[in-house]
PQR file with spaces between the fields and no chain letter, atoms N, CA, C, O and H, PARSE charges and radii, in Angstrom:
ATOM       1  N    UNK     1       1.432  -77.247   65.518 -0.4000 1.5000
ATOM       2  CA   UNK     1       2.725  -77.619   65.119 -0.0000 2.0000
ATOM       3  C    UNK     1       3.056  -76.254   64.464  0.5500 1.7000
ATOM       4  O    UNK     1       2.325  -75.580   63.738 -0.5500 1.4000
ATOM       5  N    UNK     2       4.606  -75.936   64.976 -0.4000 1.5000
ATOM       6  CA   UNK     2       4.503  -74.498   64.326 -0.0000 2.0000
ATOM       7  C    UNK     2       6.194  -74.747   63.218  0.5500 1.7000
ATOM       8  O    UNK     2       7.227  -75.185   63.723 -0.5500 1.4000
ATOM       9  H    UNK     2       5.199  -76.484   65.566  0.4000 1.0000
ATOM      10  N    UNK     3       6.093  -74.415   61.967 -0.4000 1.5000
ATOM      11  CA   UNK     3       7.674  -74.776   61.431 -0.0000 2.0000
ATOM      12  C    UNK     3       7.696  -73.351   60.721  0.5500 1.7000
ATOM      13  O    UNK     3       6.823  -72.727   60.118 -0.5500 1.4000
ATOM      14  H    UNK     3       5.253  -74.059   61.557  0.4000 1.0000
ATOM      15  N    UNK     4       9.060  -73.068   61.028 -0.4000 1.5000
ATOM      16  CA   UNK     4       9.920  -72.029   59.971 -0.0000 2.0000
ATOM      17  C    UNK     4      10.108  -71.927   58.539  0.5500 1.7000
ATOM      18  O    UNK     4      10.488  -72.802   57.760 -0.5500 1.4000
ATOM      19  H    UNK     4       9.770  -73.575   61.518  0.4000 1.0000
ATOM      20  N    UNK     5       9.762  -70.645   58.297 -0.4000 1.5000
ATOM      21  CA   UNK     5      10.136  -71.077   56.321 -0.0000 2.0000
ATOM      22  C    UNK     5      10.668  -69.456   55.994  0.5500 1.7000
ATOM      23  O    UNK     5      10.274  -68.380   56.444 -0.5500 1.4000
ATOM      24  H    UNK     5       9.453  -69.934   58.929  0.4000 1.0000
ATOM      25  N    UNK     6      11.477  -69.712   55.249 -0.4000 1.5000
ATOM      26  CA   UNK     6      12.507  -68.558   54.813 -0.0000 2.0000
ATOM      27  C    UNK     6      11.225  -67.613   53.854  0.5500 1.7000
ATOM      28  O    UNK     6      10.499  -68.378   53.219 -0.5500 1.4000
ATOM      29  H    UNK     6      11.798  -70.586   54.884  0.4000 1.0000
ATOM      30  N    UNK     7      10.959  -66.459   53.723 -0.4000 1.5000
ATOM      31  CA   UNK     7      10.535  -65.663   52.878 -0.0000 2.0000
ATOM      32  C    UNK     7      10.631  -66.114   51.323  0.5500 1.7000
ATOM      33  O    UNK     7       9.746  -66.152   50.468 -0.5500 1.4000
ATOM      34  H    UNK     7      11.549  -65.838   54.239  0.4000 1.0000
ATOM      35  N    UNK     8      11.582  -66.342   51.271 -0.4000 1.5000
ATOM      36  CA   UNK     8      11.620  -66.853   49.486 -0.0000 2.0000
ATOM      37  C    UNK     8      10.971  -68.075   49.397  0.5500 1.7000
ATOM      38  O    UNK     8      10.273  -68.294   48.406 -0.5500 1.4000
ATOM      39  H    UNK     8      12.301  -66.312   51.966  0.4000 1.0000
ATOM      40  N    UNK     9      11.080  -68.856   50.219 -0.4000 1.5000
ATOM      41  CA   UNK     9      10.229  -70.206   50.105 -0.0000 2.0000
ATOM      42  C    UNK     9       8.982  -70.342   50.131  0.5500 1.7000
ATOM      43  O    UNK     9       8.424  -71.149   49.387 -0.5500 1.4000
ATOM      44  H    UNK     9      11.646  -68.678   51.024  0.4000 1.0000
ATOM      45  N    UNK    10       8.177  -69.410   51.181 -0.4000 1.5000
ATOM      46  CA   UNK    10       7.071  -68.882   51.279 -0.0000 2.0000
ATOM      47  C    UNK    10       6.240  -68.419   50.052  0.5500 1.7000
ATOM      48  O    UNK    10       5.085  -68.699   49.730 -0.5500 1.4000
ATOM      49  H    UNK    10       8.630  -68.755   51.785  0.4000 1.0000
ATOM      50  N    UNK    11       7.329  -67.495   49.366 -0.4000 1.5000
ATOM      51  CA   UNK    11       6.850  -67.215   47.785 -0.0000 2.0000
ATOM      52  C    UNK    11       6.720  -67.715   46.994  0.5500 1.7000
ATOM      53  O    UNK    11       5.904  -67.507   46.096 -0.5500 1.4000
ATOM      54  H    UNK    11       8.267  -67.268   49.628  0.4000 1.0000
ATOM      55  N    UNK    12       7.638  -68.690   47.106 -0.4000 1.5000
ATOM      56  CA   UNK    12       7.948  -70.110   45.670 -0.0000 2.0000
ATOM      57  C    UNK    12       6.467  -70.696   46.428  0.5500 1.7000
ATOM      58  O    UNK    12       5.600  -70.380   45.613 -0.5500 1.4000
ATOM      59  H    UNK    12       8.300  -68.859   47.836  0.4000 1.0000
ATOM      60  N    UNK    13       5.976  -71.197   47.266 -0.4000 1.5000
ATOM      61  CA   UNK    13       4.920  -72.252   47.833 -0.0000 2.0000
ATOM      62  C    UNK    13       4.239  -71.710   48.366  0.5500 1.7000
ATOM      63  O    UNK    13       3.726  -72.446   49.210 -0.5500 1.4000
ATOM      64  H    UNK    13       6.680  -71.454   47.929  0.4000 1.0000
ATOM      65  N    UNK    14       3.736  -70.419   48.414 -0.4000 1.5000
ATOM      66  CA   UNK    14       2.628  -70.353   48.897 -0.0000 2.0000
ATOM      67  C    UNK    14       1.508  -70.761   49.205  0.5500 1.7000
ATOM      68  O    UNK    14       1.121  -71.193   50.291 -0.5500 1.4000
ATOM      69  H    UNK    14       4.153  -69.821   47.728  0.4000 1.0000
ATOM      70  N    UNK    15       0.811  -70.596   47.983 -0.4000 1.5000
ATOM      71  CA   UNK    15      -0.694  -71.853   47.940 -0.0000 2.0000
ATOM      72  C    UNK    15      -0.242  -73.156   48.125  0.5500 1.7000
ATOM      73  O    UNK    15      -0.786  -73.547   49.158 -0.5500 1.4000
ATOM      74  H    UNK    15       1.126  -70.245   47.101  0.4000 1.0000
ATOM      75  N    UNK    16       0.364  -73.910   47.736 -0.4000 1.5000
ATOM      76  CA   UNK    16       0.699  -74.872   48.849 -0.0000 2.0000
ATOM      77  C    UNK    16       1.000  -75.227   50.739  0.5500 1.7000
ATOM      78  O    UNK    16       1.052  -76.301   51.339 -0.5500 1.4000
ATOM      79  H    UNK    16       0.806  -73.593   46.897  0.4000 1.0000
ATOM      80  N    UNK    17       1.159  -73.690   51.260 -0.4000 1.5000
ATOM      81  CA   UNK    17       1.617  -73.759   52.251 -0.0000 2.0000
ATOM      82  C    UNK    17       0.139  -73.231   53.164  0.5500 1.7000
ATOM      83  O    UNK    17      -0.136  -73.276   54.363 -0.5500 1.4000
ATOM      84  H    UNK    17       1.117  -72.818   50.772  0.4000 1.0000
ATOM      85  N    UNK    18      -0.511  -72.798   52.117 -0.4000 1.5000
ATOM      86  CA   UNK    18      -1.740  -72.017   52.720 -0.0000 2.0000
ATOM      87  C    UNK    18      -3.010  -73.325   52.509  0.5500 1.7000
ATOM      88  O    UNK    18      -4.053  -73.283   53.162 -0.5500 1.4000
ATOM      89  H    UNK    18      -0.287  -72.762   51.143  0.4000 1.0000
ATOM      90  N    UNK    19      -2.702  -74.486   51.470 -0.4000 1.5000
ATOM      91  CA   UNK    19      -3.451  -75.940   51.734 -0.0000 2.0000
ATOM      92  C    UNK    19      -2.864  -76.501   52.709  0.5500 1.7000
ATOM      93  O    UNK    19      -3.712  -77.061   53.404 -0.5500 1.4000
ATOM      94  H    UNK    19      -1.855  -74.521   50.940  0.4000 1.0000
ATOM      95  N    UNK    20      -1.650  -76.655   53.183 -0.4000 1.5000
ATOM      96  CA   UNK    20      -1.492  -77.026   54.089 -0.0000 2.0000
ATOM      97  C    UNK    20      -1.873  -76.911   55.844  0.5500 1.7000
ATOM      98  O    UNK    20      -1.999  -77.807   56.678 -0.5500 1.4000
ATOM      99  H    UNK    20      -0.961  -76.200   52.619  0.4000 1.0000
ATOM     100  N    UNK    21      -2.029  -74.869   56.015 -0.4000 1.5000
ATOM     101  CA   UNK    21      -2.305  -74.461   57.090 -0.0000 2.0000
ATOM     102  C    UNK    21      -4.269  -74.810   57.245  0.5500 1.7000
ATOM     103  O    UNK    21      -4.841  -75.202   58.262 -0.5500 1.4000
ATOM     104  H    UNK    21      -1.927  -74.141   55.337  0.4000 1.0000
ATOM     105  N    UNK    22      -4.930  -74.490   55.833 -0.4000 1.5000
ATOM     106  CA   UNK    22      -6.015  -75.245   55.704 -0.0000 2.0000
ATOM     107  C    UNK    22      -6.532  -76.963   56.267  0.5500 1.7000
ATOM     108  O    UNK    22      -7.458  -77.227   57.033 -0.5500 1.4000
ATOM     109  H    UNK    22      -4.465  -74.171   55.006  0.4000 1.0000
ATOM     110  N    UNK    23      -5.854  -77.649   55.784 -0.4000 1.5000
ATOM     111  CA   UNK    23      -6.227  -78.711   55.896 -0.0000 2.0000
ATOM     112  C    UNK    23      -5.703  -79.655   56.960  0.5500 1.7000
ATOM     113  O    UNK    23      -6.290  -80.629   57.432 -0.5500 1.4000
ATOM     114  H    UNK    23      -5.101  -77.434   55.161  0.4000 1.0000
ATOM     115  N    UNK    24      -4.164  -79.070   57.338 -0.4000 1.5000
ATOM     116  CA   UNK    24      -3.921  -79.535   58.092 -0.0000 2.0000
ATOM     117  C    UNK    24      -4.165  -78.970   59.877  0.5500 1.7000
ATOM     118  O    UNK    24      -3.975  -79.593   60.921 -0.5500 1.4000
ATOM     119  H    UNK    24      -3.687  -78.278   56.956  0.4000 1.0000
ATOM     120  N    UNK    25      -4.624  -77.639   59.655 -0.4000 1.5000
ATOM     121  CA   UNK    25      -4.221  -76.758   60.865 -0.0000 2.0000
ATOM     122  C    UNK    25      -2.556  -76.700   60.945  0.5500 1.7000
ATOM     123  O    UNK    25      -2.434  -76.563   62.162 -0.5500 1.4000
ATOM     124  H    UNK    25      -4.778  -77.134   58.806  0.4000 1.0000
ATOM     125  N    UNK    26      -1.438  -76.715   60.512 -0.4000 1.5000
ATOM     126  CA   UNK    26      -0.366  -76.044   61.032 -0.0000 2.0000
ATOM     127  C    UNK    26      -0.219  -74.817   60.668  0.5500 1.7000
ATOM     128  O    UNK    26      -0.776  -74.216   59.750 -0.5500 1.4000
ATOM     129  H    UNK    26      -1.536  -76.827   59.523  0.4000 1.0000
ATOM     130  N    UNK    27       0.954  -74.276   61.809 -0.4000 1.5000
ATOM     131  CA   UNK    27       0.969  -72.943   61.882 -0.0000 2.0000
ATOM     132  C    UNK    27       2.912  -72.404   60.839  0.5500 1.7000
ATOM     133  O    UNK    27       3.972  -73.011   60.992 -0.5500 1.4000
ATOM     134  H    UNK    27       1.406  -74.765   62.555  0.4000 1.0000
ATOM     135  N    UNK    28       2.757  -71.574   60.222 -0.4000 1.5000
ATOM     136  CA   UNK    28       4.422  -71.221   59.612 -0.0000 2.0000
ATOM     137  C    UNK    28       4.780  -70.233   60.265  0.5500 1.7000
ATOM     138  O    UNK    28       3.895  -69.411   60.504 -0.5500 1.4000
ATOM     139  H    UNK    28       1.895  -71.082   60.097  0.4000 1.0000
ATOM     140  N    UNK    29       5.934  -70.001   60.692 -0.4000 1.5000
ATOM     141  CA   UNK    29       6.510  -68.666   61.154 -0.0000 2.0000
ATOM     142  C    UNK    29       7.312  -67.969   59.706  0.5500 1.7000
ATOM     143  O    UNK    29       8.419  -68.508   59.665 -0.5500 1.4000
ATOM     144  H    UNK    29       6.653  -70.668   60.498  0.4000 1.0000
ATOM     145  N    UNK    30       7.239  -67.466   59.098 -0.4000 1.5000
ATOM     146  CA   UNK    30       7.820  -66.902   58.131 -0.0000 2.0000
ATOM     147  C    UNK    30       9.125  -66.167   58.143  0.5500 1.7000
ATOM     148  O    UNK    30       8.899  -64.964   58.013 -0.5500 1.4000
ATOM     149  H    UNK    30       6.340  -67.029   59.131  0.4000 1.0000
ATOM     150  N    UNK    31      10.221  -66.389   58.235 -0.4000 1.5000
ATOM     151  CA   UNK    31      11.623  -65.630   58.227 -0.0000 2.0000
ATOM     152  C    UNK    31      12.008  -64.760   57.329  0.5500 1.7000
ATOM     153  O    UNK    31      11.514  -64.980   56.223 -0.5500 1.4000
ATOM     154  H    UNK    31      10.405  -67.366   58.341  0.4000 1.0000
ATOM     155  N    UNK    32      12.775  -63.763   57.393 -0.4000 1.5000
ATOM     156  CA   UNK    32      13.304  -62.809   56.434 -0.0000 2.0000
ATOM     157  C    UNK    32      14.441  -62.938   57.128  0.5500 1.7000
ATOM     158  O    UNK    32      14.393  -62.892   58.357 -0.5500 1.4000
ATOM     159  H    UNK    32      13.177  -63.584   58.292  0.4000 1.0000
ATOM     160  N    UNK    33      16.079  -63.184   56.219 -0.4000 1.5000
ATOM     161  CA   UNK    33      17.473  -63.491   56.954 -0.0000 2.0000
ATOM     162  C    UNK    33      17.172  -63.965   58.436  0.5500 1.7000
ATOM     163  O    UNK    33      17.342  -63.287   59.450 -0.5500 1.4000
ATOM     164  H    UNK    33      16.117  -63.221   55.221  0.4000 1.0000
ATOM     165  N    UNK    34      16.715  -65.196   58.369 -0.4000 1.5000
ATOM     166  CA   UNK    34      16.583  -65.395   59.816 -0.0000 2.0000
ATOM     167  C    UNK    34      15.899  -64.763   61.022  0.5500 1.7000
ATOM     168  O    UNK    34      16.049  -65.247   62.143 -0.5500 1.4000
ATOM     169  H    UNK    34      16.576  -65.746   57.546  0.4000 1.0000
ATOM     170  N    UNK    35      15.167  -63.711   60.805 -0.4000 1.5000
ATOM     171  CA   UNK    35      14.301  -62.754   61.789 -0.0000 2.0000
ATOM     172  C    UNK    35      12.532  -63.638   61.572  0.5500 1.7000
ATOM     173  O    UNK    35      11.950  -64.017   60.556 -0.5500 1.4000
ATOM     174  H    UNK    35      15.045  -63.318   59.894  0.4000 1.0000
ATOM     175  N    UNK    36      12.270  -63.673   62.573 -0.4000 1.5000
ATOM     176  CA   UNK    36      10.908  -63.663   61.972 -0.0000 2.0000
ATOM     177  C    UNK    36       9.777  -62.871   61.914  0.5500 1.7000
ATOM     178  O    UNK    36       9.407  -62.343   62.963 -0.5500 1.4000
ATOM     179  H    UNK    36      12.742  -63.366   63.399  0.4000 1.0000
ATOM     180  N    UNK    37       9.091  -62.665   60.792 -0.4000 1.5000
ATOM     181  CA   UNK    37       8.693  -61.188   60.357 -0.0000 2.0000
ATOM     182  C    UNK    37       7.093  -61.540   60.209  0.5500 1.7000
ATOM     183  O    UNK    37       6.354  -60.586   59.966 -0.5500 1.4000
ATOM     184  H    UNK    37       9.391  -63.094   59.940  0.4000 1.0000
ATOM     185  N    UNK    38       6.510  -62.850   60.341 -0.4000 1.5000
ATOM     186  CA   UNK    38       5.171  -63.283   60.452 -0.0000 2.0000
ATOM     187  C    UNK    38       4.685  -64.635   60.550  0.5500 1.7000
ATOM     188  O    UNK    38       5.211  -65.681   60.171 -0.5500 1.4000
ATOM     189  H    UNK    38       7.111  -63.625   60.539  0.4000 1.0000
ATOM     190  N    UNK    39       3.432  -64.398   61.206 -0.4000 1.5000
ATOM     191  CA   UNK    39       2.816  -66.059   61.570 -0.0000 2.0000
ATOM     192  C    UNK    39       1.817  -66.304   60.265  0.5500 1.7000
ATOM     193  O    UNK    39       1.269  -65.391   59.647 -0.5500 1.4000
ATOM     194  H    UNK    39       3.005  -63.549   61.514  0.4000 1.0000
ATOM     195  N    UNK    40       1.700  -67.627   59.991 -0.4000 1.5000
ATOM     196  CA   UNK    40       0.402  -67.786   59.097 -0.0000 2.0000
ATOM     197  C    UNK    40      -0.206  -69.163   59.886  0.5500 1.7000
ATOM     198  O    UNK    40       0.324  -70.265   60.026 -0.5500 1.4000
ATOM     199  H    UNK    40       2.145  -68.368   60.493  0.4000 1.0000
ATOM     200  N    UNK    41      -1.204  -68.790   60.231 -0.4000 1.5000
ATOM     201  CA   UNK    41      -2.020  -69.665   60.930 -0.0000 2.0000
ATOM     202  C    UNK    41      -3.385  -69.650   60.616  0.5500 1.7000
ATOM     203  O    UNK    41      -4.009  -68.681   60.181 -0.5500 1.4000
ATOM     204  H    UNK    41      -1.635  -67.895   60.117  0.4000 1.0000
ATOM     205  N    UNK    42      -3.878  -70.917   60.888 -0.4000 1.5000
ATOM     206  CA   UNK    42      -5.342  -71.198   60.424 -0.0000 2.0000
ATOM     207  C    UNK    42      -6.490  -70.101   60.857  0.5500 1.7000
ATOM     208  O    UNK    42      -6.344  -69.412   61.867 -0.5500 1.4000
ATOM     209  H    UNK    42      -3.371  -71.704   61.241  0.4000 1.0000
ATOM     210  N    UNK    43      -7.430  -70.018   60.162 -0.4000 1.5000
ATOM     211  CA   UNK    43      -8.512  -69.079   60.899 -0.0000 2.0000
ATOM     212  C    UNK    43      -9.160  -69.469   61.768  0.5500 1.7000
ATOM     213  O    UNK    43      -9.883  -70.323   61.253 -0.5500 1.4000
ATOM     214  H    UNK    43      -7.548  -70.578   59.342  0.4000 1.0000
ATOM     215  N    UNK    44      -9.439  -69.382   63.043 -0.4000 1.5000
ATOM     216  CA   UNK    44     -10.652  -69.744   63.920 -0.0000 2.0000
ATOM     217  C    UNK    44     -12.091  -69.935   63.116  0.5500 1.7000
ATOM     218  O    UNK    44     -12.434  -69.966   61.934 -0.5500 1.4000
ATOM     219  H    UNK    44      -8.852  -68.689   63.461  0.4000 1.0000
ATOM     220  N    UNK    45     -12.620  -70.026   64.159 -0.4000 1.5000
ATOM     221  CA   UNK    45     -14.235  -69.733   63.734 -0.0000 2.0000
ATOM     222  C    UNK    45     -14.295  -68.630   64.286  0.5500 1.7000
ATOM     223  O    UNK    45     -13.612  -68.289   65.251 -0.5500 1.4000
ATOM     224  H    UNK    45     -12.342  -70.001   65.120  0.4000 1.0000
ATOM     225  N    UNK    46     -15.633  -67.563   63.371 -0.4000 1.5000
ATOM     226  CA   UNK    46     -15.724  -66.346   63.706 -0.0000 2.0000
ATOM     227  C    UNK    46     -16.647  -66.228   65.646  0.5500 1.7000
ATOM     228  O    UNK    46     -17.615  -66.939   65.918 -0.5500 1.4000
ATOM     229  H    UNK    46     -16.189  -67.841   62.587  0.4000 1.0000
ATOM     230  N    UNK    47     -16.338  -65.716   66.161 -0.4000 1.5000
ATOM     231  CA   UNK    47     -17.054  -65.163   67.547 -0.0000 2.0000
ATOM     232  C    UNK    47     -18.676  -65.123   67.152  0.5500 1.7000
ATOM     233  O    UNK    47     -19.190  -64.532   66.202 -0.5500 1.4000
ATOM     234  H    UNK    47     -15.552  -65.138   65.941  0.4000 1.0000
ATOM     235  N    UNK    48     -19.141  -65.709   67.893 -0.4000 1.5000
ATOM     236  CA   UNK    48     -20.706  -65.268   67.296 -0.0000 2.0000
ATOM     237  C    UNK    48     -21.203  -64.089   67.817  0.5500 1.7000
ATOM     238  O    UNK    48     -20.681  -63.649   68.842 -0.5500 1.4000
ATOM     239  H    UNK    48     -18.723  -66.189   68.664  0.4000 1.0000
ATOM     240  N    UNK    49     -21.798  -63.705   67.478 -0.4000 1.5000
ATOM     241  CA   UNK    49     -22.859  -62.556   67.746 -0.0000 2.0000
ATOM     242  C    UNK    49     -23.097  -61.975   69.337  0.5500 1.7000
ATOM     243  O    UNK    49     -23.725  -62.868   69.907 -0.5500 1.4000
ATOM     244  H    UNK    49     -22.222  -64.063   66.646  0.4000 1.0000
ATOM     245  N    UNK    50     -22.869  -60.907   70.239 -0.4000 1.5000
ATOM     246  CA   UNK    50     -23.759  -61.168   71.392 -0.0000 2.0000
ATOM     247  C    UNK    50     -24.871  -60.934   71.180  0.5500 1.7000
ATOM     248  O    UNK    50     -25.589  -61.884   71.492 -0.5500 1.4000
ATOM     249  H    UNK    50     -22.359  -60.182   69.776  0.4000 1.0000
ATOM     250  N    UNK    51     -25.678  -59.644   70.570 -0.4000 1.5000
ATOM     251  CA   UNK    51     -26.692  -59.737   70.390 -0.0000 2.0000
ATOM     252  C    UNK    51     -27.718  -60.223   69.850  0.5500 1.7000
ATOM     253  O    UNK    51     -27.712  -60.225   68.619 -0.5500 1.4000
ATOM     254  H    UNK    51     -25.094  -58.873   70.317  0.4000 1.0000
ATOM     255  N    UNK    52     -28.620  -60.645   70.377 -0.4000 1.5000
ATOM     256  CA   UNK    52     -29.559  -61.913   68.801 -0.0000 2.0000
ATOM     257  C    UNK    52     -29.131  -63.045   68.913  0.5500 1.7000
ATOM     258  O    UNK    52     -29.403  -63.792   67.974 -0.5500 1.4000
ATOM     259  H    UNK    52     -28.625  -60.643   71.377  0.4000 1.0000
ATOM     260  N    UNK    53     -28.446  -63.530   69.877 -0.4000 1.5000
ATOM     261  CA   UNK    53     -27.470  -65.049   69.664 -0.0000 2.0000
ATOM     262  C    UNK    53     -28.920  -66.040   69.989  0.5500 1.7000
ATOM     263  O    UNK    53     -29.125  -67.150   69.499 -0.5500 1.4000
ATOM     264  H    UNK    53     -28.225  -62.922   70.640  0.4000 1.0000
ATOM     265  N    UNK    54     -29.724  -65.386   70.832 -0.4000 1.5000
ATOM     266  CA   UNK    54     -30.945  -66.223   71.391 -0.0000 2.0000
ATOM     267  C    UNK    54     -32.363  -66.410   70.390  0.5500 1.7000
ATOM     268  O    UNK    54     -33.266  -67.245   70.441 -0.5500 1.4000
ATOM     269  H    UNK    54     -29.557  -64.484   71.230  0.4000 1.0000
ATOM     270  N    UNK    55     -32.148  -65.358   69.559 -0.4000 1.5000
ATOM     271  CA   UNK    55     -33.499  -64.839   68.577 -0.0000 2.0000
ATOM     272  C    UNK    55     -33.852  -66.423   67.880  0.5500 1.7000
ATOM     273  O    UNK    55     -32.942  -67.084   67.378 -0.5500 1.4000
ATOM     274  H    UNK    55     -31.414  -64.679   69.518  0.4000 1.0000
ATOM     275  N    UNK    56     -34.994  -66.823   67.913 -0.4000 1.5000
ATOM     276  CA   UNK    56     -35.228  -67.912   67.758 -0.0000 2.0000
ATOM     277  C    UNK    56     -35.909  -68.610   68.462  0.5500 1.7000
ATOM     278  O    UNK    56     -37.094  -68.914   68.323 -0.5500 1.4000
ATOM     279  H    UNK    56     -35.733  -66.287   68.321  0.4000 1.0000
ATOM     280  N    UNK    57     -34.915  -68.999   69.541 -0.4000 1.5000
ATOM     281  CA   UNK    57     -34.762  -70.209   70.326 -0.0000 2.0000
ATOM     282  C    UNK    57     -36.421  -70.515   71.437  0.5500 1.7000
ATOM     283  O    UNK    57     -36.784  -71.531   72.030 -0.5500 1.4000
ATOM     284  H    UNK    57     -33.953  -68.752   69.653  0.4000 1.0000
ATOM     285  N    UNK    58     -36.994  -69.304   71.334 -0.4000 1.5000
ATOM     286  CA   UNK    58     -38.195  -69.669   72.494 -0.0000 2.0000
ATOM     287  C    UNK    58     -39.500  -69.211   71.315  0.5500 1.7000
ATOM     288  O    UNK    58     -39.505  -68.825   70.146 -0.5500 1.4000
ATOM     289  H    UNK    58     -36.699  -68.479   70.852  0.4000 1.0000
ATOM     290  N    UNK    59     -40.534  -69.495   72.344 -0.4000 1.5000
ATOM     291  CA   UNK    59     -41.991  -69.227   71.800 -0.0000 2.0000
ATOM     292  C    UNK    59     -42.424  -69.021   72.906  0.5500 1.7000
ATOM     293  O    UNK    59     -42.125  -69.549   73.977 -0.5500 1.4000
ATOM     294  H    UNK    59     -40.531  -69.809   73.294  0.4000 1.0000
ATOM     295  N    UNK    60     -43.447  -67.915   72.562 -0.4000 1.5000
ATOM     296  CA   UNK    60     -44.438  -67.701   73.186 -0.0000 2.0000
ATOM     297  C    UNK    60     -45.776  -68.772   72.788  0.5500 1.7000
ATOM     298  O    UNK    60     -46.200  -69.091   71.677 -0.5500 1.4000
ATOM     299  H    UNK    60     -43.690  -67.486   71.692  0.4000 1.0000
ATOM     300  N    UNK    61     -46.249  -69.182   74.184 -0.4000 1.5000
ATOM     301  CA   UNK    61     -47.407  -70.004   73.547 -0.0000 2.0000
ATOM     302  C    UNK    61     -48.903  -69.414   74.570  0.5500 1.7000
ATOM     303  O    UNK    61     -49.975  -70.014   74.488 -0.5500 1.4000
ATOM     304  H    UNK    61     -45.904  -68.923   75.087  0.4000 1.0000
ATOM     305  N    UNK    62     -48.708  -68.142   75.512 -0.4000 1.5000
ATOM     306  CA   UNK    62     -49.861  -67.929   76.457 -0.0000 2.0000
ATOM     307  C    UNK    62     -49.499  -66.397   76.159  0.5500 1.7000
ATOM     308  O    UNK    62     -48.665  -65.934   75.381 -0.5500 1.4000
ATOM     309  H    UNK    62     -47.837  -67.655   75.578  0.4000 1.0000
ATOM     310  N    UNK    63     -50.452  -65.717   77.085 -0.4000 1.5000
ATOM     311  CA   UNK    63     -50.379  -64.172   77.438 -0.0000 2.0000
ATOM     312  C    UNK    63     -49.469  -64.250   78.716  0.5500 1.7000
ATOM     313  O    UNK    63     -49.655  -65.098   79.589 -0.5500 1.4000
ATOM     314  H    UNK    63     -51.130  -66.094   77.717  0.4000 1.0000
ATOM     315  N    UNK    64     -48.638  -63.465   78.760 -0.4000 1.5000
ATOM     316  CA   UNK    64     -47.535  -63.595   80.220 -0.0000 2.0000
ATOM     317  C    UNK    64     -48.048  -62.901   80.831  0.5500 1.7000
ATOM     318  O    UNK    64     -48.014  -63.002   82.057 -0.5500 1.4000
ATOM     319  H    UNK    64     -48.487  -62.776   78.051  0.4000 1.0000
ATOM     320  N    UNK    65     -48.871  -61.710   80.056 -0.4000 1.5000
ATOM     321  CA   UNK    65     -49.130  -60.154   81.287 -0.0000 2.0000
ATOM     322  C    UNK    65     -50.462  -60.841   81.606  0.5500 1.7000
ATOM     323  O    UNK    65     -50.400  -61.152   82.795 -0.5500 1.4000
ATOM     324  H    UNK    65     -48.898  -61.627   79.060  0.4000 1.0000
ATOM     325  N    UNK    66     -51.619  -61.214   81.097 -0.4000 1.5000
ATOM     326  CA   UNK    66     -52.403  -61.182   81.657 -0.0000 2.0000
ATOM     327  C    UNK    66     -52.409  -61.843   83.366  0.5500 1.7000
ATOM     328  O    UNK    66     -51.348  -62.284   83.809 -0.5500 1.4000
ATOM     329  H    UNK    66     -51.669  -60.961   80.131  0.4000 1.0000
ATOM     330  N    UNK    67     -53.688  -61.858   84.247 -0.4000 1.5000
ATOM     331  CA   UNK    67     -53.906  -62.343   84.942 -0.0000 2.0000
ATOM     332  C    UNK    67     -54.467  -63.721   84.584  0.5500 1.7000
ATOM     333  O    UNK    67     -55.237  -64.012   83.669 -0.5500 1.4000
ATOM     334  H    UNK    67     -54.549  -61.499   83.887  0.4000 1.0000
ATOM     335  N    UNK    68     -53.819  -64.624   85.657 -0.4000 1.5000
ATOM     336  CA   UNK    68     -54.686  -66.159   85.494 -0.0000 2.0000
ATOM     337  C    UNK    68     -55.545  -66.231   86.291  0.5500 1.7000
ATOM     338  O    UNK    68     -56.261  -67.035   85.694 -0.5500 1.4000
ATOM     339  H    UNK    68     -53.193  -64.388   86.400  0.4000 1.0000
ATOM     340  N    UNK    69     -56.037  -66.031   87.157 -0.4000 1.5000
ATOM     341  CA   UNK    69     -57.636  -65.505   87.840 -0.0000 2.0000
ATOM     342  C    UNK    69     -56.973  -66.620   89.160  0.5500 1.7000
ATOM     343  O    UNK    69     -57.867  -66.649   90.006 -0.5500 1.4000
ATOM     344  H    UNK    69     -55.455  -65.378   87.641  0.4000 1.0000
ATOM     345  N    UNK    70     -56.182  -67.220   89.481 -0.4000 1.5000
ATOM     346  CA   UNK    70     -55.528  -67.713   91.466 -0.0000 2.0000
ATOM     347  C    UNK    70     -55.567  -66.748   91.784  0.5500 1.7000
ATOM     348  O    UNK    70     -55.475  -65.795   91.011 -0.5500 1.4000
ATOM     349  H    UNK    70     -55.456  -67.196   88.793  0.4000 1.0000
ATOM     350  N    UNK    71     -55.724  -66.641   93.091 -0.4000 1.5000
ATOM     351  CA   UNK    71     -55.428  -65.903   94.032 -0.0000 2.0000
ATOM     352  C    UNK    71     -53.672  -66.687   94.667  0.5500 1.7000
ATOM     353  O    UNK    71     -53.380  -67.881   94.593 -0.5500 1.4000
ATOM     354  H    UNK    71     -55.799  -67.415   93.720  0.4000 1.0000
ATOM     355  N    UNK    72     -52.969  -65.797   95.125 -0.4000 1.5000
ATOM     356  CA   UNK    72     -51.799  -66.288   95.595 -0.0000 2.0000
ATOM     357  C    UNK    72     -51.641  -65.579   97.120  0.5500 1.7000
ATOM     358  O    UNK    72     -52.161  -64.535   97.515 -0.5500 1.4000
ATOM     359  H    UNK    72     -53.206  -64.827   95.185  0.4000 1.0000
ATOM     360  N    UNK    73     -50.772  -66.477   97.819 -0.4000 1.5000
ATOM     361  CA   UNK    73     -50.815  -65.901   99.251 -0.0000 2.0000
ATOM     362  C    UNK    73     -50.545  -64.723   99.419  0.5500 1.7000
ATOM     363  O    UNK    73     -50.787  -64.468  100.599 -0.5500 1.4000
ATOM     364  H    UNK    73     -50.350  -67.325   97.498  0.4000 1.0000
ATOM     365  N    UNK    74     -50.239  -63.995   98.988 -0.4000 1.5000
ATOM     366  CA   UNK    74     -49.058  -62.141   98.774 -0.0000 2.0000
ATOM     367  C    UNK    74     -50.038  -61.454   98.441  0.5500 1.7000
ATOM     368  O    UNK    74     -49.896  -60.231   98.441 -0.5500 1.4000
ATOM     369  H    UNK    74     -50.043  -64.202   98.029  0.4000 1.0000
ATOM     370  N    UNK    75     -51.424  -62.086   98.027 -0.4000 1.5000
ATOM     371  CA   UNK    75     -52.569  -61.132   97.790 -0.0000 2.0000
ATOM     372  C    UNK    75     -53.228  -60.888   99.001  0.5500 1.7000
ATOM     373  O    UNK    75     -53.887  -59.853   98.905 -0.5500 1.4000
ATOM     374  H    UNK    75     -51.539  -63.079   98.027  0.4000 1.0000
ATOM     375  N    UNK    76     -53.329  -61.462  100.200 -0.4000 1.5000
ATOM     376  CA   UNK    76     -53.916  -61.130  101.360 -0.0000 2.0000
ATOM     377  C    UNK    76     -53.393  -60.413  102.077  0.5500 1.7000
ATOM     378  O    UNK    76     -53.929  -60.106  103.142 -0.5500 1.4000
ATOM     379  H    UNK    76     -52.793  -62.303  100.279  0.4000 1.0000
């Protein structure tokens, strides 16, 4: 939901409007002399880091490099 607010009203009610944006996820368009100059929108969650995202989610339980002692068909 987007509501238009004149800059003077925004200046007078800034803290209240910030609470509205945070609590009710409202969006405000701030205008000056009827022209839009800024938008006040709720902050989304920060994007997760790409590198290291899976750190700590796997566990090595055995040696994954050593031979297991079984013969494969490909060995022949």
